[in-house]
C-alpha positions in Angstrom: -30.8 -8.5 20.5 -30.3 -8.6 16.8 -30.7 -12.4 16.7 -34.0 -12.2 18.6 -35.2 -9.5 16.1 -34.4 -11.6 13.1 -36.3 -14.6 14.6 -39.4 -12.5 15.1 -39.1 -11.0 11.7 -38.7 -14.4 10.1 -41.8 -15.7 11.8 -43.9 -12.8 10.4 -42.4 -12.9 6.9 -42.6 -16.7 6.5 -46.1 -17.3 7.9 -47.2 -17.8 4.3 -45.6 -19.7 1.4 -43.2 -17.9 -0.9 -44.9 -14.8 -2.3 -45.2 -13.9 -6.0 -45.2 -10.2 -5.1 -42.5 -8.3 -3.3 -43.4 -7.0 0.1 -42.9 -3.2 0.0 -43.7 -1.6 3.4 -45.5 1.7 3.5 -42.3 3.0 5.2 -40.1 2.1 2.2 -40.5 5.5 0.7 -40.7 7.2 4.1 -37.2 6.0 4.8 -36.0 7.5 1.5 -35.7 4.3 -0.6 -36.3 4.3 -4.3 -36.4 1.4 -6.8 -34.1 1.5 -9.8 -33.8 -0.4 -13.0 -31.4 -2.8 -11.2 -33.8 -3.4 -8.3 -35.0 -7.0 -7.8 -38.1 -8.5 -9.3 -40.6 -10.3 -7.0 -38.9 -13.6 -7.8 -35.4 -13.8 -9.1 -33.7 -16.9 -10.6 -29.9 -16.7 -9.9 -27.4 -18.2 -12.3 -24.6 -16.7 -10.2 -24.3 -14.1 -7.4 -27.2 -11.6 -7.4 -26.5 -7.9 -7.4 -29.5 -5.6 -6.7 -29.4 -1.8 -6.5 -31.6 0.8 -4.8 -31.4 4.5 -4.0 -31.5 5.6 -0.4 -31.7 9.4 -0.2 -31.7 9.7 3.6 -28.2 9.5 5.1 -29.6 9.1 8.6 -31.1 5.7 7.9 -29.3 2.5 8.7 -29.8 -0.6 6.6 -29.2 -4.3 7.1 -30.0 -7.3 4.8 -30.4 -11.0 5.5 -31.1 -14.2 3.6 -33.6 -16.8 4.8 -34.4 -20.2 3.5 -38.2 -20.4 3.1 -39.7 -22.1 6.2 -36.6 -21.4 8.3 -36.5 -18.8 11.1 -32.7 -18.3 11.3 -30.9 -16.4 8.6 -28.2 -18.0 6.4 -24.9 -16.7 7.8 -22.9 -14.3 5.8 -25.0 -14.8 2.6 -25.7 -11.1 1.8 -23.5 -8.0 1.7 -24.8 -4.4 2.0 -22.6 -1.9 0.2 -23.5 1.8 0.4 -21.8 4.8 -1.1 -23.7 8.0 -0.7 -27.3 7.4 -1.9 -26.3 4.3 -3.9 -27.3 1.1 -2.0 -26.2 -2.3 -3.4 -27.4 -5.6 -1.9 -25.3 -8.6 -3.0 -26.8 -12.1 -2.5 -25.3 -15.6 -2.7 -27.3 -18.7 -1.9 -25.9 -22.0 -0.6 -28.2 -24.4 -2.5 -31.1 -24.6 -5.0 -33.9 -24.3 -2.4 -36.1 -21.2 -2.3 -34.8 -18.3 -0.3 -36.0 -14.8 0.6 -33.9 -11.6 1.0 -35.2 -9.2 3.7 -34.1 -5.6 3.8 -34.6 -3.8 7.1 -34.1 -0.2 8.1 -34.3 2.2 11.0 -33.5 5.9 11.6 -30.2 6.4 13.3 -30.5 7.0 17.0 -33.9 5.3 17.3 -34.1 2.9 20.1 -36.6 0.7 18.2 -35.4 -2.4 16.4 -34.9 -2.5 12.6 -38.1 -3.1 10.7 -38.6 -4.9 7.4 -39.2 -2.5 4.6 -38.8 -4.8 1.6 -38.3 -8.4 0.7 -38.0 -10.5 -2.4 -37.5 -14.1 -3.4 -34.4 -15.7 -4.9 -33.9 -19.3 -6.2 -30.8 -20.8 -7.8 -31.2 -22.0 -11.3 -30.0 -25.4 -12.3 -26.2 -25.3 -12.6 -26.0 -22.3 -10.2 -22.4 -21.6 -9.2 -22.9 -20.3 -5.7 -20.6 -20.5 -2.7 -21.8 -23.9 -1.4 -23.0 -25.3 1.9 -21.1 -24.3 5.0 -19.0 -21.5 3.4 -18.9 -17.9 4.6 -19.2 -15.9 1.5 -18.9 -12.4 2.9 -17.2 -10.8 6.0 -19.3 -10.6 9.1 -20.5 -6.9 9.5 -20.8 -5.3 12.9 -24.0 -3.4 13.9 -22.2 0.0 13.4 -21.4 -0.9 9.8 -25.1 -0.4 8.9 -24.8 3.3 9.7 -21.9 4.1 7.3 -22.6 5.9 4.1 -19.1 6.3 2.7 -17.1 3.2 3.4 -16.5 0.6 0.8 -14.5 -2.6 0.7 -12.0 -2.9 -2.2 -10.4 -6.1 -0.9 -10.6 -8.7 0.4 -14.3 -9.2 -0.3 -14.3 -12.9 0.6 -15.3 -13.6 4.2 -12.6 -16.2 4.7 -8.8 -15.5 4.7 -6.1 -18.1 4.3 -3.6 -18.6 7.1 -0.1 -17.9 5.8 -1.2 -16.1 2.6 -0.4 -12.5 1.9 -3.7 -10.5 1.7 -4.2 -6.9 0.6 -6.6 -4.9 2.8 -7.9 -1.9 0.9 -10.8 0.2 1.9 -12.3 3.5 0.5 -13.8 5.6 3.3 -14.9 9.2 3.9 -16.3 8.2 7.2 -13.1 7.5 9.0 -9.7 9.3 9.6 -8.0 6.0 10.5 -8.6 2.4 9.7 -6.8 -0.7 11.2 -7.0 -4.4 11.5 -7.0 -6.1 14.9 -5.1 -9.3 15.3 -4.8 -10.8 18.8 -5.7 -7.5 20.4 -3.0 -5.7 18.4 -4.2 -2.9 16.1 -2.2 -2.4 12.9 -3.2 0.7 11.0 -3.7 0.8 7.2 -1.8 3.5 5.3 -4.0 6.4 4.3 -3.9 7.7 0.8 -6.6 10.3 0.1 -9.9 8.6 0.9 -8.3 5.1 0.6 -6.6 3.0 3.2 -4.2 0.1 2.3 -2.2 -2.6 4.0 -0.5 -5.7 2.5 0.3 -8.3 5.2 0.7 -12.0 5.7 -2.1 -13.7 7.6 -0.5 -15.0 10.8 -0.9 -18.6 12.1 -2.8 -19.5 15.2 -5.8 -17.1 14.9 -9.4 -17.7 13.9 -10.5 -14.2 12.9 -9.3 -10.7 11.9 -11.4 -7.6 12.6 -11.3 -4.4 10.7 -11.9 -1.2 12.7 -12.4 2.5 11.9 -11.9 5.7 13.9 -13.5 9.0 13.2 -11.5 11.0 15.8 -8.2 9.2 15.4 -8.4 7.8 18.9 -11.4 5.6 19.5 -11.9 2.6 17.1 -15.2 0.8 16.4 -15.6 -2.5 14.6 -16.8 -2.6 11.0 -16.6 -6.2 9.9 -14.7 -9.5 10.7 -13.0 -12.0 8.5 -12.7 -15.7 9.4 -9.2 -17.3 9.1 -8.9 -20.7 7.6 -5.9 -22.9 8.4 -6.1 -25.6 5.7 -6.5 -24.5 2.1 -9.7 -25.6 0.3 -9.4 -28.6 -2.1 -8.0 -27.6 -5.5 -10.8 -27.2 -8.0 -8.5 -28.3 -10.8 -4.8 -28.8 -11.6 -2.4 -27.8 -14.3 -2.8 -31.0 -16.2 -6.7 -30.9 -16.1 -8.3 -31.1 -19.5 -10.8 -28.4 -18.6 -11.9 -26.4 -21.6 -10.8 -22.8 -21.5 -13.4 -20.0 -21.8 -14.5 -19.4 -25.4 -13.1 -16.2 -26.8 -15.7 -13.9 -28.3 -15.6 -10.5 -29.8 -18.4 -8.5 -28.4 -17.9 -5.4 -30.6 -20.1 -6.8 -33.4 -23.1 -6.5 -31.1 -22.5 -2.8 -30.4 -23.4 0.4 -32.3 -20.8 1.7 -34.8 -19.5 4.1 -32.3 -17.9 1.2 -30.5 -16.4 -0.5 -33.6 -12.8 0.1 -32.5 -13.5 -0.6 -28.8 -11.7 -4.0 -28.8 -13.3 -5.3 -25.7 -12.0 -8.9 -25.3 -12.4 -12.0 -23.2 -9.8 -13.0 -20.6 -6.2 -13.7 -21.7 -6.4 -17.4 -22.6 -3.1 -18.3 -21.1 -4.2 -17.0 -17.7 -7.5 -18.8 -18.0 -6.0 -22.2 -18.3 -4.1 -22.8 -15.1 -4.3 -21.8 -11.5 -2.5 -18.7 -10.4 0.8 -19.1 -8.6 1.0 -16.4 -5.9 3.7 -13.8 -6.6 5.0 -10.8 -4.7 3.4 -7.6 -5.8 6.1 -5.7 -7.5 6.8 -2.2 -8.9 8.7 -2.0 -12.1 12.1 -3.2 -10.9 15.5 -4.0 -12.4 17.6 -7.1 -12.0 21.0 -6.2 -13.4 23.0 -3.2 -14.4 22.3 -3.5 -18.1 18.6 -3.4 -17.5 19.0 -0.6 -15.0 20.8 1.5 -17.6 18.0 0.9 -20.1 15.3 1.6 -17.6 16.9 4.9 -16.6 16.4 6.0 -20.2 12.6 6.0 -19.5 11.3 9.2 -17.9 9.5 7.3 -15.2 8.4 10.6 -13.5 6.6 11.5 -16.7 5.2 8.0 -17.3 4.0 7.4 -13.7 0.8 9.4 -14.3 -1.3 7.8 -11.6 1.2 7.9 -8.7 -0.5 10.8 -6.9 -4.1 9.9 -7.4 -6.0 8.8 -4.3 -8.5 6.3 -5.9 -6.1 3.6 -6.9 -4.0 1.2 -4.9 -0.2 1.1 -5.4 -0.5 -2.1 -7.5 -3.1 -0.4 -9.7 -0.8 2.6 -10.1 2.0 0.3 -11.0 -0.1 -1.3 -13.8 -0.7 2.2 -15.3 3.1 2.8 -15.2 3.9 -0.6 -16.8 1.5 0.1 -19.7 2.9 3.6 -20.1 6.5 2.2 -20.3 5.3 -0.2 -23.0 3.6 2.6 -24.9 6.5 5.0 -24.6 9.1 2.7 -26.0 7.5 -0.6 -27.3 10.7 -1.9 -28.9 12.8 -1.5 -25.7 10.0 -2.9 -23.5 9.7 -5.9 -25.8 13.5 -6.5 -25.7 13.8 -6.1 -21.9 10.7 -7.9 -20.6 8.9 -9.8 -23.4 11.7 -11.5 -25.2 13.3 -13.2 -22.1 10.1 -15.1 -21.6 10.9 -17.2 -24.6 13.7 -19.0 -22.7 11.2 -20.3 -20.1 9.1 -22.5 -22.4 9.2 -26.3 -22.6 6.7 -26.9 -25.5 3.4 -25.3 -24.4 4.4 -25.2 -20.7 5.6 -21.8 -19.5 7.9 -21.6 -16.4 7.2 -25.3 -15.6 3.7 -24.5 -14.4 1.5 -22.6 -16.9 0.0 -24.4 -19.8 -0.3 -22.0 -22.8 -2.2 -22.3 -26.1 0.6 -21.2 -28.5 3.9 -21.7 -26.6 6.9 -19.5 -27.5 5.3 -18.5 -30.9 3.0 -15.9 -29.1 6.0 -14.4 -27.4 8.1 -14.1 -30.6 5.1 -12.6 -32.4 4.7 -10.0 -29.7 8.3 -9.0 -29.8 8.2 -8.7 -33.6 5.0 -6.5 -33.6 6.1 -4.3 -30.7 9.5 -3.8 -32.2 7.8 -2.1 -35.2 5.2 -0.2 -33.0 5.4 3.6 -32.9 5.8 5.4 -29.6 2.5 6.5 -28.0 1.7 9.1 -25.3 1.1 7.8 -21.8 -2.3 7.0 -20.4 -3.9 9.5 -18.1 -5.7 8.1 -15.1 -9.5 8.6 -14.6 -11.5 8.2 -11.4 -14.6 7.4 -13.3 -13.0 4.7 -15.4 -11.3 3.3 -12.3 -14.7 3.1 -10.6 -16.1 1.3 -13.6 -13.2 -1.2 -13.5 -13.5 -1.7 -9.8 -17.3 -2.3 -10.2 -16.5 -5.3 -12.4 -13.6 -6.5 -10.2 -15.7 -6.3 -7.1 -18.7 -8.1 -8.6 -16.9 -10.9 -10.3 -14.2 -11.5 -7.7 -16.5 -13.4 -5.4 -17.6 -15.7 -8.2 -15.9 -18.1 -10.6 -17.3 -16.2 -13.5 -15.0 -15.0 -16.3 -15.7 -12.5 -19.1 -17.0 -9.0 -19.6 -20.6 -9.4 -18.5 -21.1 -8.2 -15.0 -23.1 -10.2 -12.4 -25.7 -7.4 -12.8 -25.9 -8.1 -16.5 -23.9 -5.0 -17.4 -21.5 -4.7 -20.3 -18.2 -2.8 -20.1 -19.8 0.1 -21.8 -22.8 0.2 -19.4 -20.4 0.4 -16.5 -18.2 3.1 -18.1 -21.3 5.2 -19.0 -22.3 5.2 -15.3 -19.4 7.6 -14.7 -19.0 9.6 -17.9 -19.2 9.9 -21.7 -16.8 8.9 -24.4 -16.5 8.2 -28.1 -14.5 4.9 -28.1 -13.9 2.5 -25.3 -12.5 -1.0 -24.5 -11.9 -3.3 -21.6 -9.1 -5.9 -20.7 -9.5 -8.5 -17.9 -6.6 -10.7 -16.7 -7.0 -13.6 -14.3 -4.4 -15.2 -12.1 -1.5 -12.6 -12.3 -0.6 -10.8 -9.1 2.1 -8.4 -10.1 1.9 -5.3 -12.3 4.5 -6.6 -14.8 3.0 -10.1 -15.1 -0.4 -8.6 -15.7 0.8 -6.3 -18.5 3.0 -8.9 -20.1 0.2 -11.4 -20.1 -2.0 -9.0 -21.9 0.6 -7.9 -24.4 1.6 -11.5 -25.4 -2.1 -12.4 -25.5 -1.6 -16.1 -25.8 -4.5 -17.9 -27.3 -6.4 -14.8 -28.5 -6.2 -14.7 -32.3 -7.2 -11.0 -32.5 -4.5 -9.9 -29.9 -7.3 -7.6 -28.7 -5.8 -7.1 -25.3 -2.5 -5.9 -26.8 -4.3 -3.7 -29.3 -6.2 -2.0 -26.4 -2.9 -1.2 -24.6 -1.2 0.0 -27.7 -4.3 1.7 -29.2 -3.4 5.3 -30.2 -7.1 6.3 -29.9 -7.1 5.3 -26.2 -5.7 8.1 -24.0 -7.5 7.5 -20.6 -7.4 4.5 -18.3 -8.9 3.1 -15.1 -7.7 0.0 -13.2 -9.5 -2.3 -10.7 -7.6 -5.2 -9.1 -9.1 -7.8 -6.7 -7.1 -10.4 -4.9 -10.1 -12.8 -4.6 -11.6 -14.9 -7.4 -13.1 -18.3 -6.8 -11.3 -19.9 -9.7 -8.2 -17.9 -10.5 -7.5 -16.3 -7.0 -7.1 -12.8 -8.4 -8.1 -10.6 -11.3 -7.5 -7.2 -12.9 -9.9 -5.1 -14.9 -8.6 -2.3 -17.1 -11.0 0.1 -18.9 -9.8 2.4 -21.7 -11.4 5.3 -23.5 -10.4 8.2 -25.8 -11.3 11.5 -24.3 -13.5 10.8 -21.2 -15.9 13.3 -19.8 -16.3 12.6 -16.1 -19.7 13.0 -14.6 -19.7 15.8 -12.0 
């Protein structure tokens, strides 16, 4: 029925050539929609994935979105994603080529027997050099019809519509709609572990299947489908290799473009070492010990006191581990450097670290880090913040489905724009790491800060003025496979 509806809708929408004006139905406001400053223009040139935002104040309205190539009646499969949390509605769009396309947003009141009706459409076209998902790829998961009715369910990961056979994937969902969430593989339902309003499961994608469905239950007994991932057997061709001469992203200090209030913010570009070579998948690890000497030293840390995020319900276990790692480094920088930074020096062969990662400075950056941290004063632990975590997850979610790096969001936002969505502060900063998949490797990479002359990532972690932190991790990135965003502030006043 849905396919027939889309065909009829497409015929009506594309009877004329691409419009220079957006089509806003009279029912747009009747359904409870409102435009925002991030809503689309009539025609939108995309340099990367497009992220468009609306307000939808009626919780009893269901919404779907679809992308059509101008002149075609069938929608491009899995090219848009509708994300709705409360009254905040986000439409994410990725186009497969540089031809003209149109995004159609349709709605209906829940319980109505009538089909969805178009309430808004706008045009998108890829700019020259656009880095989209490419012909034939499934960019986003396939949503079920019931997903359009949800108002409090949000994917944290995976956001990519294709999973890799044999690879470990972390399923993480935030939901106030369901009491239980599970993945269905070959008719077997495996439940995600519930933590507050979050559900998590880390599992290896089994061989011999072509899809995995994600299901939710409101009463704890009956499960309904939400969305489906395709499973890919053969890995995609490598975009580049370790010995490629691809130029690393240019480091730039964005603080000089900000008001004086941000002069100590220290927002930096990605850790250069992580941005030079593909990630090698690692097992997600909590801070662990490998021998008795290290164990004795680690016992000297008051991990209960330092594990400040362990009981929050808005972070995954890995994100909580990252907070703990940073707090260990802050609590006793000299010991942390001796136990975990210094041993890295033995793994260098020239600029090559651990036989696989090409660095910019080699062992010199490690030795410099040990020297500086050995003289660093002890600092209080970071306290977690839900608002800062939401800001970090915004960037991780937006950027993880692209090959973009840096601090600018796909919606044009700066780190400070994203942080201000959720509260107020006097000083702030942001770190982003690409390619590391364990808490310790993420923090060590940022502390060593290979290739970053200012050592801005380390300075953010060891900044006395920063007391509050939020973490967002995504296990999908088109170039580096995974990424981690960390937002810092001094005193942070959360919005109510």
